[in-house]
C-alpha positions as CSV (number, residue, x, y, z in Angstrom):
1,M,-18.4,-38.5,12.9
2,V,-15.6,-37.8,15.3
3,G,-13.6,-40.7,13.9
4,G,-14.2,-39.4,10.4
5,N,-13.0,-35.9,11.3
6,L,-9.9,-37.3,13.0
7,R,-9.1,-39.4,9.9
8,A,-9.5,-36.4,7.7
9,L,-7.1,-34.4,9.9
10,W,-4.6,-37.2,9.8
11,A,-4.7,-37.4,6.1
12,E,-4.5,-33.7,5.4
13,P,-1.6,-32.9,3.1
14,R,1.0,-30.1,3.6
15,P,0.1,-26.7,2.3
16,A,1.5,-26.2,-1.2
17,H,4.5,-24.0,-1.9
18,P,5.9,-23.1,1.6
19,P,7.9,-19.9,1.4
20,A,11.6,-20.2,0.7
21,R,14.2,-19.4,3.3
22,V,14.8,-15.7,3.4
23,W,17.3,-13.3,4.9
24,R,15.0,-12.9,8.0
25,D,15.4,-16.6,8.8
26,R,19.2,-16.3,8.7
27,A,19.1,-13.1,10.7
28,L,17.0,-14.9,13.4
29,V,19.4,-17.8,13.6
30,A,22.4,-15.5,13.7
31,A,20.8,-13.5,16.6
32,L,20.0,-16.7,18.5
33,V,23.5,-18.1,18.0
34,S,25.0,-14.8,19.2
35,W,22.7,-14.8,22.2
36,S,23.7,-18.3,23.1
37,V,27.4,-17.6,22.8
38,V,27.2,-14.4,24.9
39,E,25.0,-16.1,27.5
40,T,27.4,-19.1,27.7
41,V,30.4,-16.7,28.3
42,L,28.7,-14.5,30.8
43,R,26.9,-17.0,33.0
44,Q,28.9,-18.4,35.8
45,D,26.5,-21.2,36.9
46,L,27.0,-23.5,33.9
47,A,30.2,-25.1,35.3
48,W,31.6,-28.0,33.3
49,W,28.4,-28.6,31.1
50,R,28.9,-25.2,29.4
51,P,29.7,-26.9,26.0
52,V,26.7,-29.2,26.3
53,V,24.1,-26.4,26.8
54,L,25.8,-24.3,24.1
55,T,25.6,-27.2,21.6
56,L,21.9,-27.7,22.6
57,S,21.1,-24.1,21.9
58,L,22.9,-24.1,18.6
59,V,21.0,-27.3,17.5
60,I,17.7,-25.6,18.3
61,A,18.6,-22.4,16.5
62,L,19.8,-24.2,13.3
63,A,16.6,-26.4,13.3
64,L,14.6,-23.2,12.7
65,L,16.1,-22.9,9.2
66,W,14.1,-26.0,8.1
67,R,10.9,-25.2,10.1
68,R,8.8,-24.6,6.9
69,T,10.1,-27.2,4.5
70,H,10.7,-29.9,7.1
71,P,8.5,-29.0,10.1
72,L,8.4,-32.4,11.7
73,G,12.1,-33.0,11.2
74,S,12.8,-29.6,12.9
75,V,10.5,-30.6,15.9
76,V,12.1,-34.0,16.2
77,V,15.6,-32.6,16.2
78,A,14.9,-29.8,18.6
79,F,12.6,-31.5,21.1
80,G,14.5,-34.8,20.8
81,S,17.6,-32.9,21.9
82,L,15.7,-31.2,24.7
83,I,14.3,-34.6,26.0
84,A,17.8,-36.1,26.0
85,F,19.2,-33.1,27.9
86,D,16.4,-33.1,30.5
87,V,16.7,-36.9,31.0
88,A,20.4,-36.3,31.6
89,R,19.6,-33.6,34.1
90,L,17.3,-36.0,36.0
91,F,19.9,-38.8,36.3
92,A,23.4,-37.4,35.6
93,F,23.8,-33.8,36.7
94,D,21.8,-30.9,38.1
95,G,22.3,-28.3,35.5
96,T,20.3,-25.5,33.7
97,G,19.9,-24.6,30.1
98,L,20.3,-21.3,28.3
99,N,17.5,-18.8,28.0
100,S,17.9,-18.8,24.2
101,I,16.1,-22.2,24.0
102,V,12.9,-20.2,24.2
103,A,13.1,-20.2,20.4
104,V,11.5,-23.6,20.4
105,L,8.2,-21.8,20.9
106,V,8.3,-21.0,17.1
107,L,8.3,-24.7,16.2
108,P,4.8,-25.7,17.2
109,Y,3.5,-22.7,15.1
110,S,5.6,-23.9,12.1
111,L,4.5,-27.5,12.6
112,F,0.8,-26.7,12.5
113,R,1.2,-24.0,9.8
114,W,3.3,-26.0,7.3
115,G,3.1,-29.7,8.4
116,A,0.8,-32.5,7.1
117,G,-1.9,-33.7,9.4
118,R,0.0,-36.8,10.6
119,E,3.2,-34.7,11.0
120,A,1.3,-32.3,13.2
121,A,-0.1,-35.1,15.3
122,I,3.3,-36.8,15.7
123,G,5.1,-33.6,16.5
124,L,2.5,-32.5,19.0
125,G,2.8,-35.9,20.7
126,M,6.6,-35.3,21.0
127,I,6.1,-31.9,22.5
128,L,3.6,-33.2,25.0
129,V,6.1,-35.9,26.0
130,W,8.9,-33.3,26.5
131,L,6.8,-31.0,28.7
132,P,6.4,-33.3,31.7
133,V,10.0,-34.4,31.4
134,T,11.3,-30.9,31.6
135,L,8.9,-30.1,34.4
136,A,10.2,-33.1,36.3
137,A,13.8,-32.0,35.7
138,V,13.0,-28.4,36.9
139,P,10.1,-28.6,39.4
140,A,7.6,-25.8,39.0
141,D,4.4,-24.6,40.7
142,P,1.0,-25.3,39.1
143,A,0.7,-21.9,37.6
144,E,4.0,-22.3,35.8
145,V,3.0,-25.7,34.6
146,V,-0.3,-24.3,33.1
147,A,1.6,-21.4,31.6
148,G,4.1,-23.8,30.0
149,Y,1.4,-25.9,28.4
150,G,-0.5,-22.7,27.4
151,F,2.5,-21.1,25.6
152,F,3.0,-24.2,23.4
153,L,-0.7,-24.8,22.7
154,F,-1.1,-21.2,21.8
155,S,1.7,-21.4,19.4
156,A,0.2,-24.5,17.8
157,A,-3.3,-22.9,17.7
158,L,-1.9,-19.7,16.1
159,G,-0.3,-21.8,13.3
160,T,-3.5,-23.7,12.8
161,S,-5.5,-20.5,12.6
162,I,-3.2,-18.8,10.1
163,R,-3.1,-22.0,8.0
164,Y,-6.8,-22.3,7.6
165,H,-7.2,-18.6,7.0
166,A,-4.7,-18.8,4.2
167,G,-6.3,-22.0,2.9
168,A,-9.8,-20.3,2.9
169,R,-8.3,-17.3,1.0
170,V,-6.8,-19.6,-1.6
171,R,-10.1,-21.4,-2.0
172,D,-11.9,-18.1,-2.4
173,I,-9.5,-17.0,-5.1
174,E,-9.9,-20.3,-6.9
175,Q,-13.7,-20.1,-6.7
176,A,-13.6,-16.6,-8.1
177,K,-11.4,-17.7,-11.0
178,L,-13.8,-20.6,-11.6
179,R,-16.8,-18.3,-11.6
180,Q,-15.0,-16.0,-14.1
181,R,-14.0,-18.9,-16.3
182,N,-17.6,-20.2,-16.3
183,Q,-18.9,-16.7,-17.1
184,L,-16.5,-16.5,-20.0
185,A,-17.5,-19.9,-21.2
186,R,-21.2,-19.0,-21.1
187,E,-20.6,-15.8,-23.0
188,L,-18.4,-17.6,-25.6
189,H,-21.0,-20.4,-26.0
190,D,-24.2,-18.3,-26.0
191,A,-23.0,-15.2,-27.8
192,V,-20.2,-16.2,-30.2
193,G,-21.7,-19.7,-30.7
194,H,-25.1,-18.1,-31.7
195,H,-23.4,-15.8,-34.2
196,V,-21.3,-18.6,-35.7
197,S,-24.3,-20.8,-36.1
198,A,-26.2,-18.0,-37.8
199,I,-23.2,-17.4,-40.1
200,A,-23.1,-21.1,-41.1
201,I,-26.8,-21.4,-41.8
202,Q,-26.8,-18.1,-43.7
203,A,-23.9,-19.3,-45.8
204,Q,-25.8,-22.5,-46.6
205,A,-28.9,-20.5,-47.7
206,G,-26.8,-18.1,-49.8
207,R,-25.1,-21.0,-51.6
208,A,-28.5,-22.5,-52.3
209,V,-29.8,-19.4,-54.0
210,A,-26.6,-18.0,-55.5
211,A,-27.4,-19.3,-59.0
212,S,-31.1,-18.5,-59.1
213,D,-31.3,-15.3,-57.1
214,P,-28.0,-13.3,-57.0
215,D,-29.6,-10.3,-55.3
216,R,-30.8,-12.5,-52.4
217,A,-27.4,-14.2,-52.2
218,L,-25.7,-10.7,-52.0
219,A,-28.1,-9.7,-49.2
220,T,-27.2,-12.9,-47.4
221,L,-23.5,-12.1,-47.7
222,E,-24.1,-8.7,-46.2
223,T,-25.9,-10.3,-43.3
224,I,-23.0,-12.7,-42.8
225,E,-20.6,-9.7,-42.8
226,E,-22.6,-7.9,-40.2
227,T,-22.9,-11.0,-38.0
228,A,-19.2,-11.7,-38.3
229,S,-18.4,-8.1,-37.2
230,R,-20.5,-8.5,-34.1
231,T,-18.9,-11.8,-33.4
232,L,-15.4,-10.3,-33.8
233,A,-16.3,-7.4,-31.4
234,E,-17.5,-9.8,-28.7
235,M,-14.4,-12.0,-29.2
236,R,-12.1,-9.0,-28.7
237,A,-13.9,-8.1,-25.5
238,M,-13.3,-11.6,-24.2
239,V,-9.7,-11.6,-25.2
240,G,-9.2,-8.3,-23.5
241,V,-10.6,-9.8,-20.3
242,L,-8.2,-12.8,-20.5
243,R,-5.2,-10.7,-21.4
244,D,-5.7,-7.8,-18.9
245,G,-7.0,-9.9,-16.0
246,T,-9.8,-7.5,-15.4
247,E,-13.4,-8.4,-14.4
248,P,-15.5,-9.4,-17.4
249,D,-17.2,-6.4,-18.9
250,F,-18.8,-7.6,-22.1
251,A,-20.0,-4.8,-24.3
252,P,-22.5,-4.0,-25.6
253,H,-24.8,-5.3,-22.8
254,P,-27.9,-6.6,-24.6
255,G,-31.1,-6.4,-22.5
256,A,-34.7,-7.6,-22.7
257,A,-35.4,-5.0,-25.5
258,A,-32.7,-6.6,-27.6
259,I,-34.7,-9.8,-27.7
260,E,-36.8,-8.1,-30.4
261,Q,-33.8,-8.2,-32.7
262,L,-34.0,-12.0,-32.7
263,A,-37.3,-11.9,-34.7
264,R,-37.0,-12.8,-38.4
265,G,-39.1,-14.2,-41.2
266,G,-38.7,-17.5,-43.0
267,G,-36.5,-17.9,-46.0
268,G,-34.7,-21.1,-45.0
269,W,-35.0,-20.3,-41.3
270,P,-37.7,-21.2,-38.8
271,R,-39.7,-18.0,-38.4
272,V,-39.0,-16.3,-35.1
273,D,-41.8,-14.2,-33.5
274,V,-41.1,-12.1,-30.4
275,Q,-43.7,-10.7,-28.0
276,L,-42.8,-8.5,-25.0
277,S,-45.5,-7.6,-22.5
278,G,-45.6,-5.6,-19.3
279,D,-43.1,-3.1,-17.8
280,L,-39.6,-4.4,-18.7
281,D,-37.8,-1.0,-18.6
282,E,-37.0,-1.3,-14.8
283,L,-35.3,-4.7,-15.1
284,N,-31.9,-5.1,-13.3
285,P,-29.3,-5.0,-16.1
286,S,-28.0,-8.4,-15.1
287,V,-31.5,-9.8,-15.5
288,G,-31.9,-8.2,-18.9
289,V,-28.6,-9.7,-20.1
290,A,-29.6,-13.1,-18.8
291,L,-33.0,-13.0,-20.6
292,H,-31.4,-12.0,-23.9
293,R,-28.7,-14.7,-23.7
294,I,-31.2,-17.5,-22.7
295,A,-33.5,-16.5,-25.6
296,Q,-30.5,-16.3,-28.0
297,E,-29.3,-19.8,-27.0
298,A,-32.8,-21.3,-27.1
299,V,-33.3,-19.9,-30.7
300,T,-29.9,-21.3,-31.7
301,N,-30.8,-24.7,-30.4
302,A,-34.1,-24.6,-32.2
303,V,-32.5,-23.7,-35.5
304,R,-29.7,-26.3,-35.2
305,H,-31.5,-29.2,-33.7
306,A,-35.3,-29.0,-34.0
307,R,-36.1,-30.9,-37.2
308,H,-39.0,-29.7,-39.3
309,A,-39.4,-26.6,-37.2
310,T,-41.2,-23.7,-39.0
311,R,-41.7,-21.3,-36.1
312,V,-40.1,-20.2,-32.9
313,A,-42.2,-18.1,-30.5
314,I,-40.4,-16.0,-27.9
315,R,-42.6,-14.5,-25.1
316,V,-41.3,-12.2,-22.3
317,A,-43.9,-11.3,-19.7
318,D,-43.9,-9.1,-16.6
319,E,-45.3,-11.0,-13.7
320,G,-45.0,-8.4,-10.9
321,E,-41.8,-9.2,-9.0
322,R,-40.7,-11.7,-11.6
323,V,-40.3,-11.8,-15.3
324,R,-40.9,-15.0,-17.4
325,L,-39.3,-15.9,-20.7
326,T,-40.8,-18.7,-22.8
327,V,-39.2,-19.9,-26.0
328,R,-41.2,-22.6,-27.9
329,D,-40.6,-24.2,-31.3
330,D,-42.9,-26.5,-33.3
331,G,-40.2,-28.9,-34.4
332,D,-39.7,-32.6,-33.8
333,A,-39.3,-32.7,-30.0
334,G,-37.4,-36.1,-30.1
335,S,-34.5,-34.5,-32.0
336,H,-34.1,-31.6,-29.6
337,T,-31.8,-33.2,-27.0
338,P,-28.3,-32.1,-28.2
339,P,-25.3,-32.9,-25.9
340,G,-23.3,-29.9,-24.9
341,Y,-23.2,-26.9,-22.6
342,G,-26.2,-24.8,-23.9
343,L,-28.8,-26.0,-21.4
344,V,-26.2,-26.1,-18.7
345,G,-25.3,-22.4,-19.4
346,M,-28.9,-21.3,-19.5
347,A,-29.6,-23.0,-16.2
348,E,-26.5,-21.5,-14.6
349,R,-27.5,-18.0,-15.7
350,A,-31.0,-18.4,-14.1
351,S,-29.7,-20.0,-10.9
352,L,-27.0,-17.2,-10.3
353,L,-29.8,-14.7,-10.3
354,G,-32.1,-16.7,-8.0
355,G,-34.4,-17.8,-10.8
356,T,-35.3,-21.1,-12.3
357,L,-35.2,-22.7,-15.8
358,Q,-37.0,-25.7,-17.2
359,A,-36.5,-27.1,-20.7
360,G,-38.1,-30.1,-22.4
361,P,-40.5,-31.5,-25.0
362,D,-44.1,-30.5,-25.0
363,P,-46.9,-33.1,-24.9
364,D,-48.3,-31.9,-28.2
365,G,-44.9,-31.7,-29.9
366,G,-42.2,-29.1,-30.0
367,W,-39.8,-28.0,-27.3
368,T,-40.1,-25.3,-24.7
369,V,-37.6,-23.4,-22.6
370,D,-39.2,-21.6,-19.6
371,A,-37.2,-19.3,-17.4
372,V,-38.5,-17.3,-14.5
373,L,-36.2,-14.6,-13.0
374,P,-36.6,-12.0,-10.2
375,K,-36.8,-8.5,-11.7
376,G,-34.6,-6.7,-9.3
377,V,-31.9,-9.2,-8.2
378,A,-28.2,-8.3,-8.7
379,T,-25.6,-10.8,-9.9
380,T,-24.0,-12.8,-7.2
């Protein structure tokens, strides 16, 4: 497990879209350069290596400009220069650096905030090589050694923490967008798809009776017009959500009582019977909407896919803390397995509310959709 975690960290990519260089970066570098120049002029203990330490400080300051877009490169340039300087101090001269090199503390943060996994590992290795070298060049007591390592590890840990916090926030936003897209897809499929299917079937029935029964054909056209108006209203609600970027607020919100409107006689359709039993007035609105949409989609599937179906029975029953919806048709069960998103959407609706949904053929023929939802649960 440890090996797998290490490989995952090594393979982790850079965070996407690091911020561009802004005026604050240039102001920081300008302040560091000014600090280095003033310190070089004022300090009297630098002797002949004054140009060397000034160059070192300027290199470190300039490396900060690329700390987000090239974090490993910045660490290599800055700490590589420091290692070379400290090795020279060990063997060539006994000098000191400028206080402005404290700016290197920013680089471990940037490395772990913006670098890939392998870049962070390589850069940290370079920093850990430099620390004993500089402590050998400038001997320190144990407390100073611990403090030195602590400062750099804290900088790296801070970068890691902010990186993963930002990554978690991005993932949360993407998941919220995905949930919203899925909700829109379910509404589009269950509501608009149901209405469009009804329009198509009604149009076929109207064409069949147009010559022999004009009055019935006219009534069918009126039904088509009414259904098309409802479809257009729901489409406008969805388009408003997509354009405005607001939370979905589909109106009107059909509930369990609206399931009764799915009932109809024959006349080219399977007959749809609806029976509601128990106390359904106290249902959570989200549960009512889910019951209506599941029933609506189940009826649409029966009309479109159940061959030889003559009747669809819808039953909604209060079972105490739960409510059960059963939709059963008497068609040819073998034909009732259409590919698509209908069953997926129904199952998602039930699952999001903490309920269950089962759908499949009956032993004695026909097809049944059975959904059980908690009565008082809120949408998650």
